[in-house]
N, C-alpha and C positions, 0 to 999 in steps of 0.2 A: 573756507580758509585752508590753506595747505600746511602740511607739517614740515615741508622742505622748501628752501629758497632756490635750490638748484637741483637739476636732474641731469645726470650723465648717462647717455645711452650708447651701447654698442649698436651696430647696424646689422651685420650678417648674422642670421639666425636669431635676431632679436627684433629689430624694427621690420626687417624683411625676412622672408622664409628661406632665402637662398644663401649659400656661401659664394660670393662673387667669383673667387678664384676657381672654384669648382665649376661654376657655370661657364667661365671662359675656357676651361679645360675641355668641357663638353663640346666645344667647337672643333676640337682636334680629333684625332683618331682614338679608338677605345683604349689603347694601351696608355696613351698620354693621360686620358681622363682618369683611369684607374690609379695611376701613379700619383697624380695631383690630389685626388680624393684621399688616398692613404696618407700622404704627407700632411694634408690639412687636418685630418682626424688625429694624427699623432701629436700635432702641435696643440690643437684645442683641448685634447685630453691630458696634455702635460707630459707626454712620453719623451718628446724632444722639444727644444726651444724654437720659438718663432724665428729667431735670427738664423737658425740653422737651415730653415727651409724657404725663407721668403725670396731671396735672390735666386735660389735654385728654381723655384716654381715659375718665376717671371721669365727666366732664361729659357725654360722648357716651352712655355706657352707662346711667348713673344706676341702679346696682343697688339692689335692696331688701334689707332684712334677711333675708327668706325666701330670696332668691336667693343671698345670701352663705352662709346655712346649707346650701343645696343644694350650693354649691361646696365647702364643708367636707366633705360626704359624698363628693363626686367626688374630692377630693384623696385620701381614704382608699381609694376604689375603684381608683385608678390608681397606687398606690404601687408603686415598682419592686420586682421580685423580690428578696427577701433584705434589703431595707432595714430593716424592723422588727427582724428577727433580729440584723442586724449592730449596729444602734444599741443594742439591749438588751445584747448581748454586750460592747460597748465600755464601756457604763455599769457593767456588773457588774464589769469589770476596773478601775474607778476613773477612766475617761476622762470628762471633762466634754464633753457634746455641746450645742451651741447651734445653733438655726436662725436664720439671718440672711437675711432675705428682703425684697424689694421688694413682696411680696404684701400682701394685706389681712389684718390680724391676726384679725378676727372669723371669717374663713374658715380661718385656719391653726390656731387653738386646738383645734378638734376633732381635727385631724390630730396635733398634738403630744400630746394626751391619749392617742390611740390608739397612738402610737409609744412613749409612756412618757417623753417629754421634759418636764421641769417647765415650767410656763407662764412662769415668770420667765426662762427661757432661750429664749423665743420673741421675736425682735426683728423687727418688721414695721411696716407703715403703718396707723395708726389713721384712722378716718373719723368724721365727724359726720353724724347723720341729721336730716332735716327732719321736719315733723309727719306726713308721709305714709309715713315709714319708708324714705325713699330716701337712700342714701349720696351726698350731694350734694357734700361737700367733704372734702379731706384735712385732718386735724387737725394743726396746727403745734405744735412744730417737726417737720416730716416729713423727718427726716434721710435715711431710706432711700428716699425718693421722688425722689432726685436723685443724679447722679454724685458719687462721692467719699464717699457716705454709709456704705458698708460698712466702709471703713477706719476712719472715725471711730468707728463703733459698736464694732468689734472692739478698737480701741485702748482705748476707754473701759472695756471689760469686764475688762481686766487678767487675761487668762486664764492659767492655769498652763501653763508652757512645757515642752517644745516644742509648737507649735500647728500642726495641719494644717487647711487649708481646701480645700473642693472645691465646684465649681460650673461651670455651662455658659456663663455670659454675660460680657459686657464688664465689668459692675459687680463680678462675682466676681473677675475677673482683676486688678482694682485691689488685691486683697489680696496679690498676689504679693510686694510689697515690705514687707508688714506682718507676715505670719505667717512661720513657719519653713519651711513647705513648702506650695506651692499646687499643687493637682491640677486639671486640666481634666476635668470629668466629661462623658464623651461617649456615655453610654448612651442618650440621647434625641436630642441634637443635637450635632454636632461642628462647632465654629466655629474656623476656622483662626486668627483673631486671638487667641482665648483660648488655644488650644494653644501658640501661639508664645510666650506669656508664662509658661507653666506649667513646673514642674519635671518633670512627667510627666502621663500621662492614665490614666483608668480608665473602662471602659465598662460596669461593673457594680458592685454592692456587694460581690461576691466579690473582685473586683480591688481595690476600695478597702480592704477589710479586710486584704488582703495587705500593702498599703502601711502601714496603721495599725500592723501588727505587725512590719513590716520594720525593719531597722536598717542 
């Protein structure tokens, strides 16, 4: 029997070991990659807001449809050990699992399919493509492309309680006052500002499953 009826998971550096926007930047020259990695780190560590950097990063990288498809494959290739099995087990026990991410939806949907998470439980950022197939703009309203977006989305879902949320970044930590239990996921990156706001931490999906089943 599980202690939680719903689990909300971040994706980048939580379900998957990569940061998708940084991976896309790696397809460009080294100066672009360095700039994007620095902006992502500043946002995840809470030094600047996500809203300040999101559109800027997209405009710098200008990813194509094909590149987002490749990112989707990379998300699957870099899934953390035990994540797929844990999510399948939770769902088999009647736990609702939602992916709530500031990542790009078109890259996350293949991952969700592979994990067995229904597509209507994937909450991410949509983009619009220009005539050349370049993801040039965020499609509004882009709630998850700014700080405070995750709490708004999670509240709107009216999830069965109690709710557990897990993630590695500052935007995930915003859920600490919204869900019943927020866990800092430290299996990829351990951020002191996130751990400080969490009820605990987990460095693997084995550890996270123990929390899901604990009481």
